[in-house]
Structures are given as C-alpha cells and as structure tokens.
C-alpha positions in Angstrom: 0.1 0.0 0.0 1.4 3.4 -0.8 1.5 6.3 1.4 -0.9 8.3 -0.7 -3.4 5.2 -0.5 -2.9 5.0 3.4 -3.6 8.9 3.7 -6.6 8.6 1.5 -8.1 6.0 3.7 -7.5 8.1 6.8 -9.5 10.8 5.4 -12.3 8.3 4.8 -13.1 8.3 8.4 -16.4 9.4 9.7 -18.0 10.4 13.0 -21.3 8.9 14.1 -23.5 11.6 12.6 -21.5 11.5 9.4 -22.2 7.8 9.1 -25.9 8.2 9.9 -26.2 10.8 7.2 -24.1 8.6 4.8 -26.3 5.6 5.4 -29.6 7.6 5.4 -30.5 6.4 9.1 -30.6 8.0 12.5 -27.4 8.2 14.9 -29.3 6.0 17.2 -29.6 3.3 14.5 -26.0 3.5 13.9 -25.1 3.0 17.5 -27.8 0.1 17.6 -26.3 -1.5 14.7 -22.9 -1.2 16.2 -23.8 -2.9 19.4 -26.5 -5.5 18.0 -25.4 -6.5 14.6 -22.0 -8.6 14.5 -21.7 -7.9 10.7 -21.6 -4.0 11.0 -18.1 -2.6 10.9 -16.4 -1.9 14.2 -15.9 1.7 15.3 -12.6 3.1 16.5 -11.8 5.4 19.4 -9.3 7.9 18.3 -9.7 10.2 21.4 -11.5 10.0 24.8 -14.6 11.4 23.2 -14.2 10.8 19.5 -15.5 7.6 17.7 -15.1 7.0 14.1 -15.9 4.5 11.5 -13.9 3.7 8.4 -16.1 4.5 5.4 -14.3 1.9 3.2 -15.6 -0.7 5.8 -19.1 0.8 5.7 -19.1 0.7 1.8 -18.1 -2.9 1.9 -20.8 -3.7 4.5 -23.6 -1.8 2.3 -22.4 -3.8 -0.6 -22.7 -7.1 1.2 -26.2 -6.2 2.5 -27.3 -5.4 -1.1 -25.7 -8.7 -2.3 -27.6 -10.7 0.3 -30.9 -9.0 -0.8 -30.6 -10.2 -4.4 
C-alpha cells in the first residue's frame, strides 16, 4: 500500500453523525447496529470522546447487504 493510499483511507473516517447521514439512518440506529449487529463494521476510538468508522468498511458492508438481498 502506498503512502498516498494510506493517507486517502485516513480521510475516509467518519463520526457517528456523518455515518448516519451517509447511510440515511438516525444516529441512534448507527449505535444500535454497532452494538447488536455482528456484521456491522467496528468503530474506533481515536480520542477520549471521539469515535469514528472507516467509510471503506461501511461501503463494503453496504455492498454485502445489497448482495444478500438479491
């Protein structure tokens, strides 16, 4: 993986509100999925009060959900 690719993936992190908007659901739904759905991507704590998700993992999860519905 190149340094540019690594840097691009770092920019693809999103806070809970951004993830909710990205998925078209409420923030409460994002947190519920994170705690109840074992297939939902794991969040990462990057500070004492800062939690993020990797949007590349969210995209892969969405793709998997769409594949399962077909």
